[in-house]
C-alpha positions as CSV (number, residue, x, y, z in Angstrom):
1,M,0.0,0.2,-0.2
2,K,1.4,3.3,-0.9
3,L,0.6,6.8,1.2
4,E,0.2,9.7,-0.6
5,P,2.2,12.3,0.3
6,T,0.8,16.1,1.5
7,G,3.5,17.8,2.5
8,E,2.6,16.7,6.0
9,R,3.3,13.0,6.5
10,M,6.8,12.2,6.7
11,I,7.1,9.1,4.6
12,M,10.4,6.8,4.9
13,E,10.6,6.2,1.0
14,H,10.3,9.9,0.2
15,Y,13.1,11.3,3.0
16,K,16.0,11.3,0.3
17,S,14.9,12.7,-2.4
18,S,16.1,16.2,-1.7
19,P,18.8,17.7,1.4
20,E,15.3,19.9,2.7
21,D,13.6,16.6,2.9
22,Y,16.4,14.8,4.5
23,V,17.2,17.4,6.9
24,I,13.4,17.8,8.1
25,Y,13.5,13.3,8.3
26,L,16.7,13.6,10.8
27,L,14.7,16.3,12.6
28,H,11.2,13.9,12.9
29,V,13.8,10.9,14.0
30,A,15.5,12.9,16.4
31,T,12.3,13.8,17.8
32,Y,11.5,9.9,18.6
33,R,15.1,9.3,20.0
34,F,14.8,12.3,22.4
35,A,11.5,11.0,23.8
36,E,12.7,7.8,24.2
37,Q,13.8,8.8,27.6
38,F,10.5,9.0,28.4
39,T,9.0,6.1,26.9
40,Q,11.2,3.3,27.8
41,G,9.1,0.5,29.7
42,K,6.2,2.7,29.3
43,R,2.3,2.3,28.1
44,V,2.3,5.0,25.3
45,L,0.0,6.9,23.4
46,D,1.4,8.4,20.1
47,F,-1.7,11.0,19.7
48,G,-1.2,12.0,15.6
49,C,1.0,8.8,14.4
50,G,1.0,9.8,10.6
51,S,2.7,7.2,8.8
52,G,3.9,5.4,11.9
53,Y,7.2,5.3,11.3
54,G,8.0,7.0,15.0
55,S,5.7,4.7,16.6
56,A,7.7,1.8,15.7
57,Q,10.7,3.3,16.4
58,I,9.9,3.7,19.9
59,A,7.9,0.4,20.5
60,Q,10.9,-1.2,20.4
61,T,11.6,-0.1,24.3
62,A,7.9,0.7,24.8
63,A,6.1,-1.7,27.2
64,H,2.9,-0.8,24.6
65,V,2.3,1.9,22.2
66,T,-1.0,2.7,21.1
67,A,-1.1,5.1,17.6
68,V,-3.7,7.1,16.9
69,D,-4.6,9.5,13.9
70,V,-7.3,11.5,12.3
71,A,-6.1,10.3,8.9
72,E,-7.9,6.7,8.1
73,D,-5.3,6.0,5.0
74,A,-2.2,6.7,7.3
75,V,-3.5,4.6,9.8
76,A,-4.0,1.9,7.1
77,Y,-0.7,2.5,5.5
78,A,1.4,2.0,9.3
79,R,-0.5,-1.1,9.7
80,T,0.9,-2.6,6.6
81,Q,4.4,-1.2,7.3
82,F,4.9,-1.3,11.0
83,R,4.0,-4.5,13.1
84,H,4.8,-5.5,16.4
85,D,3.2,-7.3,19.6
86,N,3.2,-4.5,21.7
87,L,2.2,-1.5,18.8
88,E,-1.5,-1.1,17.7
89,F,-2.9,1.9,15.4
90,R,-6.0,3.3,15.3
91,A,-7.9,5.5,13.5
92,I,-9.9,8.5,15.7
93,D,-12.3,11.3,15.7
94,P,-11.0,14.8,16.6
95,T,-13.9,15.9,18.0
96,A,-14.6,13.1,20.5
97,R,-13.1,11.8,23.5
98,L,-10.4,9.9,23.0
99,P,-11.3,6.1,23.5
100,F,-9.4,5.1,26.3
101,E,-9.9,5.5,30.2
102,D,-8.6,7.5,32.4
103,A,-5.5,7.4,33.1
104,S,-4.6,4.8,30.6
105,F,-1.0,6.0,29.8
106,D,2.2,6.5,31.2
107,T,2.9,8.8,28.4
108,V,1.6,10.5,26.0
109,L,3.8,11.8,22.3
110,S,2.3,14.8,20.3
111,F,4.9,15.3,17.3
112,Q,3.8,18.2,14.6
113,V,0.4,17.8,15.4
114,F,-0.7,21.0,17.9
115,E,-0.4,23.8,15.3
116,H,-3.3,21.8,13.5
117,V,-5.8,22.2,16.1
118,L,-8.2,24.2,16.5
119,D,-9.9,23.7,20.0
120,T,-6.9,23.1,22.2
121,A,-8.9,23.2,25.5
122,H,-10.4,19.7,24.2
123,Y,-7.3,18.6,22.9
124,L,-4.8,19.2,26.1
125,S,-7.8,18.3,28.5
126,E,-8.0,14.8,26.9
127,I,-4.3,14.1,27.2
128,R,-4.5,15.1,30.9
129,R,-7.4,12.8,31.0
130,V,-5.6,9.7,29.9
131,L,-2.6,10.5,31.3
132,V,-2.0,8.4,35.2
133,P,-0.9,11.0,38.0
134,Q,2.4,12.1,36.8
135,G,2.4,11.3,33.6
136,Q,4.5,12.5,31.1
137,L,3.4,14.5,27.7
138,V,6.0,15.3,25.3
139,L,4.7,17.8,22.4
140,V,6.7,19.4,19.2
141,T,5.1,21.7,17.1
142,P,6.9,24.3,14.9
143,D,9.0,27.6,16.3
144,R,7.1,30.4,15.2
145,S,10.0,32.5,16.1
146,T,12.2,31.3,13.1
147,R,9.0,30.4,10.6
148,L,7.2,33.3,10.4
149,L,7.0,37.2,10.9
150,P,5.3,39.1,13.7
151,L,1.7,38.4,13.6
152,Q,2.3,36.7,10.3
153,R,-0.1,33.7,10.0
154,P,1.1,30.3,9.1
155,W,2.2,29.7,5.5
156,N,1.6,25.9,6.1
157,R,-1.7,25.7,4.4
158,W,-2.5,22.6,7.1
159,H,-1.9,24.9,9.9
160,V,-4.5,26.7,11.9
161,H,-2.0,28.4,14.4
162,E,2.3,28.4,15.1
163,Y,3.2,29.3,18.7
164,G,6.4,31.0,20.2
165,K,7.5,29.5,23.4
166,R,6.1,32.0,26.2
167,E,2.7,31.2,24.0
168,L,2.7,27.5,24.0
169,A,4.0,27.5,27.5
170,G,1.2,29.6,28.8
171,K,-1.3,27.4,26.8
172,M,-0.4,24.5,28.6
173,S,0.2,25.4,31.8
174,R,-3.9,25.7,32.1
175,Y,-3.8,22.0,32.2
176,F,-0.4,20.6,33.5
177,D,1.2,21.7,37.0
178,R,5.0,21.8,35.2
179,V,5.7,22.7,31.5
180,D,9.0,23.4,30.2
181,V,10.1,24.2,26.8
182,L,13.1,23.8,24.8
183,G,14.2,24.3,21.5
184,M,15.5,22.3,18.6
185,T,18.4,23.2,16.5
186,A,21.1,21.5,14.4
187,K,24.8,22.2,13.6
188,P,24.8,25.1,11.2
189,E,24.9,24.1,7.9
190,M,22.6,21.8,8.4
191,I,19.6,23.8,10.2
192,D,20.5,26.5,7.7
193,I,18.8,24.4,5.1
194,E,15.7,24.4,7.1
195,L,16.3,28.3,7.7
196,R,16.4,29.1,4.3
197,R,13.3,27.0,2.7
198,C,11.4,28.7,5.9
199,S,12.5,32.1,4.9
200,K,11.9,31.8,1.1
201,V,8.3,30.4,1.8
202,K,7.8,32.8,4.4
203,W,8.4,36.0,1.9
204,M,6.9,34.2,-1.0
205,T,3.4,33.6,0.7
206,L,3.7,37.0,2.8
207,P,0.5,38.9,0.9
208,F,-1.6,35.8,1.4
209,T,-0.3,35.5,5.2
210,L,-1.1,39.1,6.6
211,P,-3.3,38.9,9.5
212,I,-5.9,40.8,7.6
213,M,-6.4,38.2,5.0
214,P,-9.7,35.9,5.4
215,D,-8.7,32.6,6.3
216,S,-10.7,30.9,3.7
217,W,-8.5,33.4,1.1
218,R,-5.2,32.5,2.8
219,V,-5.6,28.1,2.6
220,S,-7.2,29.2,-1.3
221,A,-4.0,31.0,-1.8
222,L,-2.0,28.8,-0.5
223,N,-3.6,25.5,-2.3
224,T,-2.7,27.3,-5.4
225,I,0.6,28.1,-4.5
226,H,0.6,24.2,-3.7
227,R,-0.6,23.4,-6.7
228,I,1.6,25.3,-9.2
229,R,4.9,24.2,-7.3
230,G,4.0,20.6,-7.2
231,E,3.6,20.8,-10.9
232,G,7.0,21.8,-11.6
233,A,8.6,19.5,-9.1
234,R,10.3,16.3,-9.5
235,S,10.9,13.4,-7.5
236,G,14.8,13.5,-7.0
237,E,17.0,10.2,-6.5
238,P,18.0,8.9,-3.4
239,R,21.3,10.2,-2.7
240,E,23.6,10.5,0.6
241,Y,24.3,13.9,2.6
242,P,26.7,14.8,5.6
243,F,24.3,15.0,8.5
244,T,22.7,12.5,10.9
245,I,20.7,11.9,13.6
246,D,23.6,13.4,16.1
247,D,23.8,16.8,14.3
248,V,20.3,17.4,16.1
249,R,20.1,19.1,19.2
250,I,17.4,19.7,21.9
251,A,17.7,22.2,24.9
252,A,16.4,25.3,26.6
253,D,19.2,27.3,24.8
254,A,19.1,25.6,21.2
255,A,19.2,28.4,18.7
256,P,18.1,29.0,15.9
257,S,15.2,26.9,16.7
258,V,13.3,25.5,14.4
259,N,11.1,23.1,17.3
260,L,9.5,23.6,20.2
261,V,9.5,20.6,22.5
262,A,7.3,21.2,25.4
263,L,7.5,18.7,28.6
264,A,4.7,19.0,30.8
265,S,3.5,16.9,33.7
């Protein structure tokens, strides 16, 4: 089974087609490796598992991983690609309660999902409900400080809101007693590829991402840009690049930061 790429899914077979894709891939994989310190031997909910590669990664050391996503095609693809006795994939309704009892999980992972969520109160309260007392949430979302101009709305057509460190910490602190927000960066020659990509798209889409622009206009314009760029794009042959997962750094002082890594308990 093949999974159609949307620009929001990390699909393993596409990750070496360009240096930009490879950097994004390494950032994603590094996120799951960072999370393993909170998932080893634990009951884990991967809330927004996408194509499932990260869920399979942490299942190697977790007690059990329940991986959920709102996209049924992504869940179906993950089931065909990754099989472990302690790993299950389920499709969920984003507007409903999570189909789990209170205090069902020791750790919840939410990677590159929060920026898509309209009802953040429902989302965070459901995570809090299914976590055990003293359970751990690891939430990763794009860092608007390096992606957007002040007040600019997301140039990613699927994102409804992108957060700065203070705003994210404030929102999560309503549901969790302790919230620490770290940054994610990498060695200069690697992170500069992602910074250049973001800067190019940031300025190219600026007329449509101004705060005065109605959201329906913003999304329509971004869909048109995506379609035009897609028609001219070609899938590159896999190549090798001089970067590894070890070049990614997650820390409180990580700069320039492309993702925020929030730890909440």
